Backbone as CSV, one residue per row, in Angstrom:
resi,resn,N_x,N_y,N_z,CA_x,CA_y,CA_z,C_x,C_y,C_z
1,MET,-78.940,75.896,37.153,-78.009,76.223,36.011,-77.000,77.276,36.391
2,ILE,-75.716,77.077,36.112,-74.694,78.037,36.452,-74.627,79.148,35.387
3,THR,-74.608,80.405,35.824,-74.582,81.489,34.866,-73.408,82.465,35.166
4,SER,-72.765,82.222,36.300,-71.701,83.257,36.695,-70.270,82.719,36.406
5,ARG,-69.430,83.507,35.990,-68.046,83.229,35.724,-67.311,83.057,37.043
6,ASP,-67.922,83.526,38.144,-67.258,83.392,39.468,-67.604,82.040,40.156
7,ASN,-68.426,81.221,39.481,-68.741,79.921,40.061,-67.403,79.149,40.238
8,GLN,-67.259,78.402,41.322,-65.955,77.745,41.625,-65.649,76.713,40.621
9,TYR,-66.640,75.979,40.105,-66.403,74.947,39.094,-66.017,75.564,37.727
10,VAL,-66.683,76.549,37.394,-66.361,77.278,36.131,-64.938,77.944,36.208
11,LYS,-64.609,78.502,37.262,-63.278,79.076,37.445,-62.215,78.022,37.395
12,LEU,-62.457,76.842,38.030,-61.523,75.754,37.916,-61.299,75.324,36.509
13,VAL,-62.386,75.041,35.743,-62.234,74.618,34.391,-61.494,75.600,33.583
14,ARG,-61.896,76.854,33.692,-61.174,77.928,32.933,-59.692,77.895,33.169
15,ALA,-59.339,77.791,34.521,-57.873,77.782,34.853,-57.191,76.529,34.249
16,LEU,-57.846,75.415,34.298,-57.232,74.143,33.738,-57.011,74.271,32.207
17,LEU,-58.027,74.958,31.604,-57.923,75.107,30.126,-56.793,76.070,29.663
18,THR,-56.457,77.037,30.561,-55.580,78.112,30.185,-54.186,78.056,30.819
19,SER,-54.051,77.300,31.909,-52.761,77.395,32.677,-52.200,76.061,33.007
20,LYS,-50.968,75.801,32.528,-50.217,74.625,32.895,-49.971,74.564,34.429
21,LYS,-49.688,75.743,35.018,-49.469,75.829,36.446,-50.660,75.333,37.213
22,ALA,-51.807,75.690,36.790,-53.068,75.219,37.426,-53.216,73.702,37.264
23,ARG,-52.974,73.165,36.029,-53.063,71.732,35.818,-52.077,70.989,36.748
24,ASP,-50.922,71.470,36.891,-49.853,70.793,37.745,-50.308,70.935,39.206
25,GLU,-50.731,72.072,39.623,-51.099,72.259,41.022,-52.220,71.417,41.510
26,HIS,-53.255,71.356,40.556,-54.453,70.532,40.934,-54.346,69.035,40.538
27,GLY,-53.407,68.779,39.661,-53.295,67.371,39.204,-54.500,66.983,38.356
28,LEU,-55.017,67.970,37.608,-56.274,67.734,36.810,-56.067,68.346,35.493
29,PHE,-56.928,67.875,34.551,-56.911,68.507,33.164,-58.316,68.365,32.655
30,VAL,-58.635,68.980,31.482,-59.933,68.969,30.959,-59.955,68.110,29.700
31,LEU,-60.882,67.190,29.593,-61.035,66.370,28.405,-62.358,66.710,27.789
32,GLU,-62.320,67.015,26.521,-63.509,67.582,25.866,-64.220,66.496,24.911
33,SER,-63.634,65.436,24.681,-64.227,64.424,23.790,-65.150,63.447,24.505
34,PRO,-66.435,63.515,24.167,-67.362,62.586,24.796,-67.003,61.123,24.610
35,LYS,-66.518,60.785,23.500,-66.125,59.385,23.183,-64.937,58.974,24.072
36,ALA,-63.986,59.912,24.188,-62.795,59.561,25.106,-63.257,59.516,26.567
37,ILE,-64.107,60.324,26.954,-64.644,60.279,28.359,-65.383,58.987,28.612
38,ALA,-66.132,58.525,27.636,-66.891,57.276,27.806,-65.960,56.122,28.012
39,GLU,-64.748,56.141,27.530,-63.860,55.073,27.702,-63.026,55.100,29.001
40,LEU,-63.247,56.163,29.803,-62.430,56.308,31.035,-63.025,55.443,32.156
41,ASP,-62.153,55.068,33.131,-62.588,54.593,34.408,-63.154,55.780,35.107
42,LEU,-64.447,55.692,35.495,-65.115,56.821,36.053,-64.493,57.361,37.290
43,SER,-63.659,56.513,37.978,-63.051,56.948,39.209,-62.024,58.087,39.010
44,VAL,-61.633,58.330,37.730,-60.696,59.405,37.444,-61.291,60.721,37.104
45,VAL,-62.621,60.674,36.994,-63.390,61.880,36.603,-63.903,62.603,37.849
46,GLU,-63.517,63.842,37.995,-63.909,64.633,39.173,-65.393,65.141,38.982
47,PHE,-65.645,65.821,37.876,-66.969,66.223,37.532,-67.026,66.627,36.050
48,ALA,-68.214,66.918,35.594,-68.372,67.325,34.209,-69.176,68.582,34.087
49,LEU,-69.008,69.296,33.039,-69.885,70.437,32.660,-70.594,70.117,31.376
50,LYS,-71.767,70.687,31.181,-72.412,70.624,29.866,-73.159,71.907,29.625
51,GLU,-73.264,72.269,28.411,-73.999,73.391,27.971,-75.512,73.225,28.178
52,ALA,-76.179,74.218,28.632,-77.659,74.144,28.736,-78.288,73.786,27.460
53,GLY,-79.214,72.790,27.529,-79.882,72.322,26.311,-79.206,71.260,25.581
54,GLU,-77.938,70.886,26.013,-77.177,69.883,25.419,-77.582,68.549,25.999
55,SER,-78.151,67.697,25.080,-78.732,66.375,25.604,-77.721,65.293,25.818
56,GLY,-76.440,65.625,25.379,-75.477,64.524,25.549,-75.393,63.642,24.332
57,CYS,-74.411,62.671,24.402,-74.282,61.788,23.264,-75.134,60.559,23.413
58,HIS,-75.620,60.003,22.322,-76.284,58.755,22.397,-75.269,57.705,22.736
59,SER,-75.731,56.596,23.226,-74.801,55.528,23.674,-73.905,55.048,22.517
60,SER,-74.402,55.116,21.316,-73.604,54.638,20.234,-72.425,55.524,19.810
61,GLU,-72.532,56.840,20.348,-71.485,57.792,20.076,-70.513,57.975,21.271
62,GLY,-70.948,57.523,22.398,-69.998,57.748,23.607,-70.791,58.086,24.845
63,TRP,-70.262,58.992,25.575,-70.613,59.279,26.965,-71.969,60.100,26.974
64,ASN,-72.785,59.707,27.907,-73.972,60.478,28.243,-73.667,61.184,29.564
65,PRO,-73.542,62.528,29.553,-73.148,63.254,30.789,-74.145,63.196,31.882
66,ASP,-75.329,62.709,31.647,-76.278,62.620,32.674,-76.163,61.377,33.539
67,GLU,-75.310,60.441,33.096,-75.213,59.190,33.740,-73.874,58.884,34.356
68,ASN,-73.898,58.539,35.657,-72.698,58.009,36.347,-71.688,59.087,36.705
69,ILE,-71.765,60.268,36.194,-70.759,61.309,36.448,-71.440,62.591,36.998
70,ARG,-70.898,63.169,38.049,-71.527,64.421,38.593,-71.427,65.523,37.462
71,THR,-72.611,65.887,36.977,-72.636,66.836,35.845,-73.313,68.145,36.193
72,LEU,-72.678,69.239,35.912,-73.240,70.573,36.182,-73.601,71.260,34.854
73,GLU,-74.679,71.989,34.826,-75.126,72.597,33.613,-74.837,74.049,33.684
74,VAL,-74.242,74.608,32.513,-73.899,76.003,32.491,-74.697,76.638,31.360
75,SER,-74.934,77.928,31.447,-75.687,78.640,30.297,-74.858,78.656,29.020
76,SER,-75.596,78.825,27.953,-74.975,78.815,26.645,-73.943,79.961,26.561
77,GLU,-74.307,81.139,27.098,-73.459,82.346,27.049,-72.145,82.015,27.843
78,LEU,-72.263,81.412,28.962,-71.132,81.086,29.768,-70.264,80.002,29.120
79,TRP,-70.951,79.095,28.457,-70.195,78.004,27.774,-69.348,78.531,26.682
80,LYS,-69.860,79.543,25.984,-69.078,80.164,24.864,-67.819,80.819,25.400
81,TRP,-67.987,81.463,26.525,-66.823,82.052,27.099,-65.822,81.071,27.673
82,LEU,-66.360,79.984,28.176,-65.475,78.953,28.877,-64.776,78.041,27.867
83,SER,-65.447,77.697,26.757,-64.923,76.633,25.868,-63.621,77.091,25.286
84,ASP,-62.698,76.110,25.098,-61.398,76.390,24.488,-61.423,76.093,23.037
85,THR,-62.563,75.482,22.510,-62.599,75.119,21.103,-63.470,76.070,20.297
86,ARG,-63.235,76.187,19.029,-63.984,77.001,18.123,-65.356,76.356,17.861
87,SER,-65.400,75.056,17.878,-66.618,74.296,17.677,-66.830,73.344,18.863
88,PRO,-67.235,73.952,20.020,-67.331,73.162,21.218,-68.485,72.121,21.139
89,GLN,-68.209,70.991,21.759,-69.176,69.920,21.694,-70.263,70.021,22.806
90,GLY,-70.103,71.074,23.650,-71.172,71.284,24.642,-70.917,70.436,25.929
91,GLN,-69.804,69.715,25.988,-69.589,68.830,27.110,-68.037,68.763,27.411
92,CYS,-67.707,68.636,28.650,-66.267,68.431,29.023,-66.285,67.758,30.417
93,ALA,-65.173,67.151,30.727,-64.969,66.557,32.054,-63.597,66.946,32.592
94,VAL,-63.578,67.144,33.929,-62.331,67.390,34.649,-61.793,66.024,35.119
95,VAL,-60.602,65.788,34.692,-60.092,64.425,34.869,-58.751,64.488,35.677
96,LYS,-58.504,63.485,36.523,-57.291,63.446,37.265,-56.100,62.990,36.357
97,LYS,-55.024,63.812,36.404,-53.858,63.440,35.592,-53.253,62.136,36.092
98,PRO,-53.070,61.238,35.184,-52.349,59.988,35.641,-50.899,60.216,35.915
99,VAL,-50.416,59.518,36.874,-48.983,59.620,37.323,-48.312,58.275,37.193
100,TYR,-47.229,58.291,36.506,-46.431,56.917,36.225,-45.036,57.136,36.752
101,ALA,-44.489,56.107,37.349,-43.142,56.076,37.732,-42.339,55.469,36.602
102,LEU,-41.101,55.969,36.335,-40.296,55.459,35.284,-40.035,53.903,35.444
103,SER,-39.861,53.544,36.792,-39.561,52.148,37.092,-40.742,51.237,36.748
104,ALA,-41.913,51.777,36.593,-43.115,50.908,36.369,-43.400,50.748,34.883
105,ILE,-42.644,51.429,33.968,-42.902,51.298,32.571,-42.439,49.937,32.070
106,ARG,-43.285,49.233,31.373,-42.921,47.900,30.846,-41.866,48.028,29.746
107,ASP,-41.142,46.896,29.620,-40.102,46.863,28.607,-40.642,47.133,27.181
108,GLY,-39.764,47.657,26.310,-40.159,47.982,24.936,-39.606,49.330,24.567
109,VAL,-40.266,49.900,23.542,-39.765,51.187,23.046,-40.648,52.285,23.673
110,VAL,-39.871,53.359,24.061,-40.635,54.548,24.559,-40.276,55.702,23.611
111,VAL,-41.127,56.675,23.553,-40.926,57.828,22.596,-40.611,59.005,23.519
112,VAL,-39.579,59.770,23.185,-39.228,60.978,23.876,-39.440,62.171,23.003
113,CYS,-40.306,63.116,23.414,-40.488,64.361,22.698,-39.571,65.417,23.264
114,ASP,-38.587,65.845,22.497,-37.506,66.693,22.889,-37.786,68.146,22.378
115,GLY,-38.380,68.990,23.190,-38.556,70.373,22.766,-39.661,70.611,21.725
116,ILE,-40.470,69.626,21.487,-41.572,69.780,20.553,-42.617,70.689,21.140
117,GLN,-42.949,71.782,20.425,-43.820,72.747,20.875,-45.227,72.771,20.293
118,ASP,-45.345,72.204,19.077,-46.675,72.142,18.459,-47.573,71.130,19.072
119,PRO,-48.688,71.584,19.641,-49.567,70.584,20.271,-50.225,69.585,19.333
120,GLY,-50.433,69.924,18.058,-50.957,68.978,17.223,-49.962,67.862,16.881
121,ASN,-48.706,68.188,16.827,-47.631,67.124,16.618,-47.557,66.206,17.896
122,ALA,-47.565,66.876,19.031,-47.426,66.109,20.266,-48.623,65.154,20.472
123,GLY,-49.855,65.671,20.253,-51.007,64.795,20.415,-51.028,63.680,19.390
124,THR,-50.625,63.980,18.112,-50.543,62.915,17.160,-49.513,61.890,17.475
125,ILE,-48.440,62.307,18.076,-47.348,61.289,18.508,-47.930,60.409,19.561
126,ILE,-48.632,61.001,20.505,-49.237,60.188,21.592,-50.187,59.218,21.075
127,ARG,-51.021,59.614,20.191,-52.039,58.703,19.565,-51.385,57.616,18.690
128,THR,-50.319,58.017,17.960,-49.569,57.027,17.213,-48.854,55.990,18.055
129,ALA,-48.232,56.459,19.143,-47.503,55.577,20.080,-48.478,54.545,20.746
130,ALA,-49.626,55.029,21.014,-50.637,54.120,21.603,-51.056,53.056,20.531
131,ALA,-51.166,53.557,19.331,-51.638,52.624,18.261,-50.649,51.561,17.936
132,PHE,-49.357,51.837,18.095,-48.303,50.847,17.767,-47.680,50.314,19.000
133,ASN,-48.406,50.353,20.170,-48.012,49.647,21.341,-46.660,50.038,21.938
134,ALA,-46.319,51.309,21.802,-45.129,51.771,22.555,-45.385,51.747,24.082
135,SER,-44.379,51.643,24.787,-44.530,51.451,26.221,-44.894,52.706,26.961
136,ALA,-44.424,53.861,26.443,-44.696,55.174,27.021,-44.304,56.278,26.085
137,VAL,-44.821,57.502,26.366,-44.409,58.682,25.674,-43.881,59.664,26.797
138,MET,-42.757,60.202,26.534,-42.125,61.081,27.626,-41.774,62.448,26.955
139,SER,-41.733,63.442,27.800,-41.396,64.752,27.325,-40.201,65.311,28.051
140,ALA,-39.258,65.893,27.293,-38.156,66.593,27.927,-38.531,67.964,28.368
141,PRO,-37.763,68.580,29.194,-38.101,69.961,29.540,-38.254,70.898,28.314
142,GLU,-39.070,71.958,28.482,-39.301,72.867,27.353,-40.058,72.228,26.188
143,THR,-40.819,71.206,26.547,-41.707,70.538,25.533,-43.189,70.974,25.929
144,VAL,-43.998,71.019,24.889,-45.419,71.359,25.203,-46.087,70.481,26.202
145,ASP,-46.954,71.072,27.086,-47.613,70.302,28.086,-48.538,69.230,27.401
146,PHE,-48.303,67.969,27.812,-49.084,66.889,27.269,-50.581,67.007,27.671
147,PHE,-50.833,67.675,28.771,-52.265,67.768,29.255,-52.882,69.062,28.888
148,SER,-52.341,69.859,28.013,-53.018,70.994,27.510,-54.184,70.632,26.640
149,PRO,-55.261,71.510,26.547,-56.364,71.111,25.817,-56.095,70.734,24.315
150,LYS,-55.201,71.519,23.691,-54.990,71.220,22.325,-54.231,69.849,22.065
151,VAL,-53.368,69.513,22.953,-52.676,68.247,22.880,-53.732,67.126,23.166
152,ALA,-54.497,67.286,24.238,-55.516,66.276,24.526,-56.467,66.079,23.407
153,ARG,-56.903,67.154,22.722,-57.709,67.055,21.571,-57.095,66.338,20.414
154,ALA,-55.855,66.658,20.107,-55.094,66.072,18.958,-54.874,64.584,19.241
155,SER,-54.757,64.137,20.505,-54.513,62.782,20.849,-55.767,61.927,20.754
156,ALA,-56.921,62.585,20.596,-58.195,61.856,20.507,-58.397,60.979,21.641
157,GLY,-57.961,61.436,22.865,-58.219,60.634,24.140,-57.142,59.576,24.377
158,ALA,-56.156,59.539,23.468,-55.108,58.445,23.606,-54.224,58.726,24.818
159,LEU,-54.112,60.014,25.275,-53.264,60.318,26.323,-53.718,59.544,27.660
160,MET,-54.859,58.953,27.688,-55.272,58.124,28.838,-55.095,56.589,28.529
161,LYS,-54.549,56.291,27.394,-54.372,54.917,27.023,-52.902,54.448,26.992
162,ILE,-51.962,55.390,27.216,-50.561,55.100,27.262,-49.880,55.842,28.412
163,PRO,-48.912,55.288,29.069,-48.318,56.033,30.137,-47.565,57.307,29.591
164,LEU,-47.669,58.392,30.267,-47.001,59.621,29.906,-46.181,60.117,31.101
165,ILE,-44.934,60.424,30.804,-43.961,60.964,31.797,-43.458,62.254,31.337
166,GLU,-43.486,63.253,32.127,-42.967,64.594,31.723,-41.656,64.874,32.444
167,GLN,-40.968,65.858,31.902,-39.647,66.308,32.437,-38.625,65.254,32.499
168,ILE,-38.601,64.383,31.503,-37.569,63.360,31.509,-36.245,63.905,31.041
169,THR,-35.180,63.348,31.575,-33.842,63.719,31.171,-33.002,62.500,30.678
170,PRO,-31.894,62.746,29.953,-31.085,61.612,29.590,-30.551,60.867,30.802
171,GLU,-30.230,61.612,31.804,-29.643,60.933,33.011,-30.649,59.929,33.671
172,ARG,-31.915,60.333,33.684,-32.869,59.462,34.323,-33.104,58.170,33.379
173,LEU,-33.113,58.356,32.084,-33.213,57.273,31.160,-32.015,56.266,31.276
174,LYS,-30.825,56.841,31.376,-29.668,55.986,31.518,-29.693,55.221,32.866
175,GLU,-30.083,55.901,33.940,-30.166,55.217,35.208,-31.152,54.072,35.188
176,ALA,-32.195,54.204,34.391,-33.230,53.218,34.262,-32.851,52.101,33.315
177,GLY,-31.704,52.268,32.634,-31.255,51.136,31.789,-31.681,51.267,30.294
178,TYR,-32.094,52.424,29.854,-32.497,52.604,28.496,-31.331,52.881,27.547
179,THR,-31.419,52.332,26.398,-30.548,52.664,25.250,-31.204,53.864,24.563
180,ILE,-30.446,54.968,24.429,-30.977,56.245,23.872,-30.627,56.242,22.362
181,VAL,-31.687,56.367,21.554,-31.502,56.468,20.090,-32.040,57.833,19.678
182,GLY,-31.201,58.632,19.085,-31.578,59.972,18.590,-31.892,59.918,17.111
183,LEU,-33.069,60.472,16.746,-33.421,60.617,15.365,-32.779,61.897,14.883
184,ASP,-31.850,61.886,13.917,-31.101,63.068,13.448,-30.971,63.027,11.939
185,LEU,-31.310,64.119,11.339,-31.291,64.262,9.895,-29.996,63.977,9.222
186,ASN,-28.909,64.287,9.961,-27.556,64.153,9.406,-26.859,62.812,9.808
187,ALA,-27.522,61.982,10.525,-26.927,60.709,10.885,-26.699,59.777,9.658
188,ALA,-25.641,58.998,9.788,-25.378,58.163,8.607,-26.102,56.822,8.678
189,ARG,-26.572,56.431,9.800,-27.149,55.174,10.075,-28.660,55.155,9.816
190,ASP,-29.173,54.096,9.108,-30.515,53.924,8.879,-31.285,53.470,10.158
191,PHE,-32.441,54.022,10.433,-33.185,53.717,11.679,-33.571,52.256,11.734
192,ARG,-33.639,51.606,10.585,-34.005,50.145,10.589,-32.925,49.292,11.034
193,THR,-31.809,49.817,11.470,-30.776,48.991,12.040,-30.842,49.022,13.634
194,ILE,-31.784,49.666,14.150,-31.919,49.736,15.623,-32.149,48.274,16.105
195,ARG,-31.489,47.960,17.180,-31.770,46.711,17.897,-32.985,46.822,18.774
196,ARG,-33.871,45.839,18.659,-34.981,45.850,19.468,-34.698,45.335,20.908
197,ASP,-34.017,46.085,21.679,-33.674,45.712,23.016,-34.901,45.899,23.909
198,LYS,-34.711,45.473,25.153,-35.857,45.543,26.081,-36.240,46.930,26.419
199,LYS,-35.236,47.837,26.532,-35.464,49.201,26.880,-34.783,50.108,25.895
200,VAL,-35.598,50.724,24.968,-35.094,51.619,23.967,-35.849,52.972,24.071
201,ALA,-35.193,54.080,24.123,-35.850,55.343,24.108,-35.457,56.060,22.815
202,ILE,-36.422,56.301,21.974,-36.213,57.022,20.679,-36.595,58.449,20.844
203,VAL,-35.633,59.336,20.552,-35.806,60.757,20.793,-36.177,61.506,19.462
204,PHE,-37.304,62.174,19.478,-37.757,62.962,18.354,-37.827,64.417,18.725
205,SER,-37.407,65.321,17.784,-37.406,66.715,18.042,-37.965,67.451,16.834
206,HIS,-37.718,68.811,16.758,-38.273,69.570,15.686,-37.647,69.111,14.374
207,GLU,-38.565,68.930,13.379,-38.084,68.527,12.041,-37.026,69.481,11.545
208,GLY,-35.907,68.980,11.086,-34.844,69.868,10.492,-33.869,70.326,11.494
209,ALA,-34.286,70.490,12.765,-33.429,71.037,13.816,-32.649,69.920,14.495
210,GLY,-33.195,68.722,14.566,-32.518,67.653,15.253,-32.630,67.724,16.778
211,ILE,-32.223,66.685,17.398,-32.409,66.664,18.944,-31.428,67.654,19.567
212,ARG,-31.804,68.043,20.679,-30.905,69.120,21.362,-29.734,68.467,22.022
213,SER,-28.790,69.331,22.422,-27.490,68.904,22.784,-27.447,67.858,23.941
214,SER,-28.304,68.037,24.929,-28.283,67.074,26.082,-28.567,65.669,25.645
215,PHE,-29.571,65.475,24.833,-29.863,64.144,24.305,-28.893,63.673,23.157
216,PHE,-28.434,64.650,22.382,-27.540,64.262,21.327,-26.206,63.700,21.931
217,GLU,-25.740,64.341,23.001,-24.476,63.897,23.675,-24.677,62.634,24.409
218,ALA,-25.892,62.363,24.863,-26.153,61.154,25.661,-26.563,60.005,24.782
219,ALA,-26.864,60.182,23.547,-27.381,59.132,22.672,-26.383,58.075,22.500
220,ASP,-26.821,56.811,22.489,-25.896,55.702,22.249,-25.720,55.516,20.746
221,VAL,-26.734,56.046,19.966,-26.592,56.010,18.506,-27.574,57.015,17.921
222,CYS,-27.210,57.623,16.807,-28.184,58.465,16.147,-28.520,57.869,14.758
223,VAL,-29.718,57.992,14.330,-30.184,57.316,13.077,-31.008,58.321,12.312
224,ARG,-31.310,57.961,11.089,-32.103,58.897,10.207,-33.092,57.995,9.481
225,ILE,-34.163,58.700,8.940,-35.153,58.026,8.070,-34.717,58.320,6.642
226,PRO,-34.312,57.419,5.802,-33.941,57.678,4.463,-35.131,58.150,3.666
227,HIS,-34.910,59.166,2.854,-36.003,59.684,1.897,-35.258,60.444,0.799
228,THR,-36.050,60.714,-0.220,-35.517,61.401,-1.411,-35.152,62.847,-1.079
229,PRO,-34.258,63.411,-1.877,-33.857,64.858,-1.633,-34.997,65.875,-2.022
230,ALA,-36.166,65.341,-2.346,-37.220,66.220,-2.794,-37.683,67.124,-1.624
231,VAL,-37.569,66.637,-0.374,-37.879,67.444,0.739,-36.677,67.420,1.720
232,GLU,-36.551,68.539,2.449,-35.401,68.634,3.366,-35.610,67.769,4.645
233,SER,-36.801,67.700,5.106,-37.069,66.937,6.343,-38.540,66.495,6.383
234,LEU,-38.818,65.640,7.307,-40.176,65.141,7.551,-40.822,65.747,8.792
235,ASN,-42.064,65.908,8.775,-42.783,66.319,9.933,-42.491,65.351,11.095
236,VAL,-42.368,65.859,12.329,-41.853,65.037,13.415,-42.903,63.954,13.752
237,ALA,-44.190,64.280,13.614,-45.204,63.244,13.950,-45.272,62.190,12.854
238,VAL,-44.984,62.573,11.597,-44.869,61.559,10.542,-43.668,60.609,10.853
239,SER,-42.595,61.280,11.157,-41.323,60.519,11.528,-41.607,59.461,12.538
240,ALA,-42.294,59.917,13.629,-42.581,58.968,14.685,-43.450,57.826,14.279
241,GLY,-44.414,58.131,13.394,-45.286,57.088,12.850,-44.525,56.073,12.051
242,ILE,-43.513,56.536,11.187,-42.724,55.622,10.395,-41.947,54.666,11.249
243,VAL,-41.289,55.251,12.261,-40.420,54.490,13.083,-41.168,53.491,13.996
244,LEU,-42.296,53.966,14.541,-43.049,53.137,15.425,-43.743,52.044,14.682
245,GLU,-44.210,52.217,13.465,-44.916,51.207,12.744,-43.858,50.147,12.374
246,TRP,-42.681,50.534,12.038,-41.559,49.614,11.675,-41.231,48.738,12.959
247,TRP,-41.162,49.429,14.076,-40.834,48.665,15.344,-41.922,47.679,15.627
248,TYR,-43.194,48.088,15.537,-44.297,47.244,15.877,-44.397,46.010,14.902
249,ALA,-44.220,46.310,13.550,-44.342,45.254,12.583,-43.265,44.210,12.748
250,GLY,-42.125,44.608,13.272,-41.030,43.611,13.384,-41.018,42.910,14.779
251,SER,-41.910,43.316,15.646,-41.926,42.661,16.968,-42.752,41.369,16.824
252,ASP,-42.761,40.714,17.906,-43.535,39.417,18.006,-44.959,39.661,18.399
253,GLY,-45.424,40.880,18.146,-46.798,41.230,18.665,-46.725,42.032,19.894
254,PRO,-47.792,42.397,20.501,-47.792,43.204,21.704,-47.007,42.584,22.825
255,ILE,-46.196,43.417,23.499,-45.391,42.872,24.610,-46.180,42.801,25.840
256,ALA,-46.168,41.732,26.488,-46.983,41.548,27.687,-46.711,42.528,28.814
257,SER,-47.699,42.980,29.455,-47.524,43.924,30.507,-46.797,43.351,31.764
């Protein structure tokens, strides 16, 4: 049983939980959901930690950390110090960050998170995009790290079910042949007029603030979600859900990979 904070595995997990720099340097992140871990290709799992006395999940609930994955046990005291959650599940896995090339993303709609800082919103958008068969989710500079523990938790493991690309710019999207659509509160055009072209990137930003200048200037068109004047703006994750559900419902079903 591991009891020391100086243990190399414990130090690595702690760094991955608290530092984007560490996640980028190691190409790893921490996944805390046993159900999400159970759905992974085990080749992407480096190792797992579990709290002493934690028996793991039953097969009906998801992953059993004693099977198929190198699992190290830590003391309860150390686990409380290590865990990023207020209600830790007693288990976590260190997972390789998936890497995707923009050229490899299949045709369809992609979601761009432009400057979104709230991890709950980012994780919800990733989960929603996966649910409605978006081709990818991308983040512009100065956007919350998709592989931070709070985003991973909010995505309910969906960040391993859809391609994610970070540090995307309007220039890269244009070079790849994407039509850029900006969601803007002050736009005159209804979002339901968007053409379902082969490559469409829809940009979402802070509710009320609108997309930032670089994407606003590069957008081929800006659109809005019509709603009553009872509220000034919609939550950005809710907005993404409305647009993606409309796109998916109007498509001919899932686009072949």
